[in-house]
Structure formats: structure tokens, C-alpha cells
C-alpha positions as CSV (number, residue, x, y, z in Angstrom):
1,M,120.3,95.7,109.4
2,T,120.6,97.6,106.1
3,P,123.1,96.1,103.7
4,I,126.0,98.2,102.6
5,I,125.7,98.6,98.8
6,G,128.9,100.5,98.1
7,G,131.5,102.9,99.3
8,F,131.6,106.6,99.4
9,D,132.9,106.8,95.9
10,D,129.6,105.2,94.7
11,V,127.3,107.8,96.3
12,H,127.3,110.2,93.3
13,E,126.3,107.4,90.8
14,F,123.7,106.0,93.3
15,V,122.1,109.5,93.7
16,I,121.7,109.8,89.9
17,R,120.7,106.2,89.2
18,E,118.1,105.9,92.0
19,K,116.8,109.5,91.5
20,V,117.4,110.3,95.2
21,E,115.4,113.3,96.4
22,E,116.7,113.7,99.9
23,V,119.9,112.9,101.8
24,Y,120.1,112.8,105.6
25,V,123.6,113.3,107.1
26,A,124.2,112.1,110.6
27,L,128.0,112.3,110.6
28,H,130.1,113.8,113.4
29,I,131.7,117.2,112.6
30,D,135.1,115.4,112.6
31,H,134.0,114.1,109.2
32,I,133.8,117.6,107.6
33,E,135.5,116.6,104.4
34,I,132.9,113.9,103.7
35,I,130.1,116.2,104.7
36,N,131.4,118.8,102.3
37,K,131.6,116.3,99.5
38,L,128.1,115.1,100.2
39,T,126.9,118.7,100.2
40,K,128.5,119.3,96.8
41,I,127.0,116.1,95.3
42,C,123.6,117.1,96.5
43,E,123.9,120.7,95.3
44,Q,125.1,119.5,91.8
45,N,122.1,117.1,91.5
46,L,119.4,119.3,93.1
47,V,119.0,116.9,96.0
48,R,117.8,118.2,99.3
49,I,120.3,117.6,102.1
50,K,119.4,117.6,105.7
51,F,121.7,117.4,108.7
52,I,120.9,115.5,111.9
53,P,122.9,117.1,114.8
54,D,124.9,114.9,117.1
55,F,123.3,115.7,120.5
56,Q,125.8,113.6,122.3
57,L,128.2,116.6,121.9
58,Y,126.2,118.4,124.5
59,T,125.9,115.8,127.2
60,K,127.1,112.4,128.4
61,S,123.5,111.3,128.9
62,S,122.3,108.6,126.6
63,K,118.8,110.1,126.6
64,V,118.3,113.5,125.2
65,E,114.7,114.8,124.7
66,V,114.2,117.3,121.9
67,D,111.4,119.9,122.1
68,F,110.6,122.8,119.9
69,Y,109.9,126.4,120.7
70,E,108.3,127.5,117.5
71,N,111.0,126.3,114.9
72,T,113.9,126.2,117.4
73,P,114.9,122.8,118.6
74,V,115.7,122.7,122.4
75,L,117.6,119.8,124.0
76,M,116.6,118.5,127.4
77,L,118.2,115.8,129.5
78,R,114.8,114.6,130.8
79,R,111.1,115.4,130.6
80,E,109.8,117.7,133.3
81,P,106.9,116.2,135.4
82,L,104.6,119.2,134.8
83,E,104.8,118.7,131.0
84,L,102.2,116.0,131.5
85,A,98.7,117.3,131.7
86,V,97.7,114.9,134.4
87,N,100.5,116.2,136.7
88,R,99.3,119.8,136.1
89,L,95.8,118.8,137.0
90,I,97.0,117.1,140.2
91,K,99.0,120.2,141.1
92,K,96.0,122.4,140.6
93,Y,93.8,120.1,142.7
94,L,96.3,120.0,145.5
95,I,96.7,123.8,145.5
96,F,92.9,124.2,145.6
97,A,92.6,121.6,148.4
98,F,95.2,123.3,150.5
99,Q,93.7,126.8,150.0
100,Y,90.0,125.9,150.6
101,L,90.0,122.8,152.8
102,L,92.6,123.7,155.4
């Protein structure tokens, strides 16, 4: 577990002292005031800020798969069996077998 090295009021000083280049924010949207303050600190100090969305807002499932269509993230509740190459090969073989052997 990472030790807590200070409170929110220490973030600005920490960003400057440690020459932070990127900040990742994984807070729920209910904490919009803190998110806005972090954004302001990062903008004032030319620090990249990146947001990690809370996928649990979309589903009660504890497992959410993330896939990308070009640059667009897409959430899935489970992997589809035909996403695996071996399953696609088996399907093609079975189709071939049924068409030509029966």
C-alpha cells in the first residue's frame, strides 16, 4: 500500500517540489470541486492531467472489459467468444465440415 504523504492542501506544493509531469484523476464525479481544483493546479503548473472514468457508473458488474474502436473506448461486460482467434478457427472448421462432409 502506498503511504499517504499529505492532504489535498499539500498537492500544489508537492507538484512543484517533485516536478510532477502528469496527474491521473480517478475520482467519482461527485467530487467535482476537488476535480476542478486539481485541474486548476495542473493548468497553472503546465502539468498534464488525465482522467480515469468510473466504469461502475454504467453497470453493477465488477468486471468491465474495455476495447477500442480506433480512439474510442467501448465498455463490454464480458469478452465475446469469437474475439479469440482459436474460436473463430473452430467455427470456420465446423462450418466447412457441415457443408462438405454431410
